[in-house]
Steps between C-alpha positions, in 0.01 A plus 500: 500500500269768368531750220691822559177698470335298774814510713513877489139521611539283808360663810623535856170420671616649830547846351273474196760642258664331201842358568719314253759368750267276703561128446285384210377174656409655835323799346296278265394277790401808701291617206322164494441523875348843450263382224399189697433708814275738303307214337468320836355817656254543212390137545433576865271789402311279253462239774327755721304649209343160434305525826508878549695485827766772462437642847241264645735397781830630634716240324330581168557873550868442580530264204350762270742767621798265470398401146469861386834586660680211327349588162649850517813419705592132453768473769611196700348631824161581349488166320573304819224686684261423215567126493494482883148649494398256227618203708320636805174543311521152347555342844239720667231387254588131498337261432299727266811616311452472124729294275687794350542668840639189669740463206594867546573423866719204401699724264542761773616242757747379238635854465533542878666160528749601231564837667580335834730253324693785331527694826648197678719402204645851461494579873349837413156660499597691185348292220492642150151471344654360181680228695178416684308472173764276342478271803119467521429519125564128420296392804194703399535376142480142631195590710313643202572185298362296793188718506437444128574128537224453756262732315523248214538180704190565713292535184581146387167367622175393337310791655703763312422336166130445574219719366441797730852491644706800606645511149151555358384739773807721476480517122137609517599757764724671244175621334645447154148450363463879511755522219463172308337161537722209599417160352368251755793260452743774610365480855593133523841572347570785743608262777775362275595848375529627858728212597719549194550871569557456874751223430670686215568818702727337765657274237603804296624674815733210577718555194706811431421536131123466547467698823387823334234312304381340825466839668315643200259204492447523877432873494240469223335194661475644851401843372202357309406267785482798735199638313290204616171600659530187715772633728716766323838339554714814475626449857653165398612628159681806637693277741607273212597804289744608772663157529538479122759776520724273705527283188637789293863608487591802717599701192134507394414685820777752427348559156150540640606747770696697243197494267275627779743783574497597133119502495494710817750745352300532178177566692666766712649666195169496314321656796771759563575667166761772505312711250137604540253492211122509480509183287679304772263642761199391294639147458550465876153629578351254248696207645393600851136528390506165318649339810221632720247382241642147503488497881138618489398224258683227694354623829151465352576155359696350791254519787647248748824485693586164342438618144719806551797286600434228246415698189712808563799441727553136399471586130745791529744292706485200265557712189788689663661176623466333161629810319809543720585129490449450125653837401821443697523124454432464129533845342773673699836548326809348651583156631226238502367429847421137419834395645472420871773441754572142599358553848138472377419233760826494692428514874761676713481246785308177555327641811320759286301228324286447812224746405468375138460148644220627727339668198502159329359320804225761525391407146520132589266541800176361346673174405652464848158522668562856620331828399323536166477881502800732439694217337500651147199282406292804410218438250621148423191291593738277698344265758712291741268473804297217648735217406473551124643733238430615146869553421638298209839426656507517883274245676320576827706225665806727472367721783712482814275708726134426572347848509316454170351162596289642785199645315189694606168540316280782629133395518358834613623809679395841629822632343435615139847399375469147636145475367629595154738205516213271600284627214784450252582149635854605580706336772765636737809361663448465878803717574349790304153439642636507856680831434177647363295398804749653745533821298137567401307309770175445306185448706453143378645258244380150420765301315639161410859422590620207293136390473419533873234753605600779741386846605670822609325753721654831593360486853606140567875470581479122472441529123813707435781313324851515638677812383768452237864580565559874445797455265319240289184712493709791373687295242224285350171572326283256307248556224147369488471218247245282323509130585372410154488663160672818388691700757400865549725760341657653809806698594 
């Protein structure tokens, strides 16, 4: 139940007008669907902004148009087109799909799986967006918890706690020394602090009474992390921001949409006064002039495409997100939104758990002897290749598949990327090395395969390795790794 004020402000999202006779539960769920769709579309734009690819290829151009459409008209049809394009792009770019984008694809496949289930269950193609959201919401919640679990679990290795680990590199990349000097011991403590925060966020999300605190902690943590000069993680953060809203109660989305309508109405009224006066005209001219002045200053300061999206659009988006969430969650009058329905993790049918299980297995891949990239092990210093591991818990003997045991050391190469690996004393898994040779065809490579000397020559077919299976080559990618010492801080 919601307060009478909220109930009267419920919206018929097909017509866009207020309607008090719509069922409260269905309307609230539709409001949450609308907010999630908008946030999911914004995350898609930040994903493309990270690499400046809004219209670089046809699928990016279509994805940009679909995202903009959903932001302004978050309907079921537009949302399905958006997530279909996201899945296509993720598959098209495999195995080079990033961690957050492959997780986005998993979420989208979960939504499609749920939609098909509802169509078959109801024997109708007419599926209410609120009903769809209520069906996929617990599944995506589980998937986010799995993502956080592996983000923490992968870091339980001696490399992450060593000097010069990803924890140290990423802290330095925040450029905090421009504002104040951090004591040296803080850099060694940062690995533990990172683990505590990344473990605390999903733990708080698991319980109804602490869920809002978990979202607040996550928003602040990921917002700050996105300002890293190392990689600017706003593409990952914006995706997480969207999923956070599936942990809120639907009534919060009703409040936020109502709040946004009030803000819009106030802006329109302030810009369209019924009575003219020279004082009001002067105020508007001054505001307009100040606005242009701010744009001029920011244009001079923000000279790169990346800085524009990071320091302007990401900052504006983060502040707006935090304001709307905190204002309507903690300071809005009416019933507290800390109470959550009992279906928090209730799955509609056992068959729908298939995709969350795959999400879990994807994170488990390094310990099974499968891929080490795109398995949520980003910036963890994890090493599982070559028959040994630096993980505290899972031994190398747990690996079922042998892909990581077949190792290549590049001695010299005409290819600059392979030569960089040789200079840095980094090794490769044979599977990845074979893919690279067939794709890039360097003029010559001298290498050691499990200690045995070999050579590849572009003009000598006899030196070509057997081509990997297409499906496996699409699904698996392996990082370069150091046989001894600290592991490189890599995505």
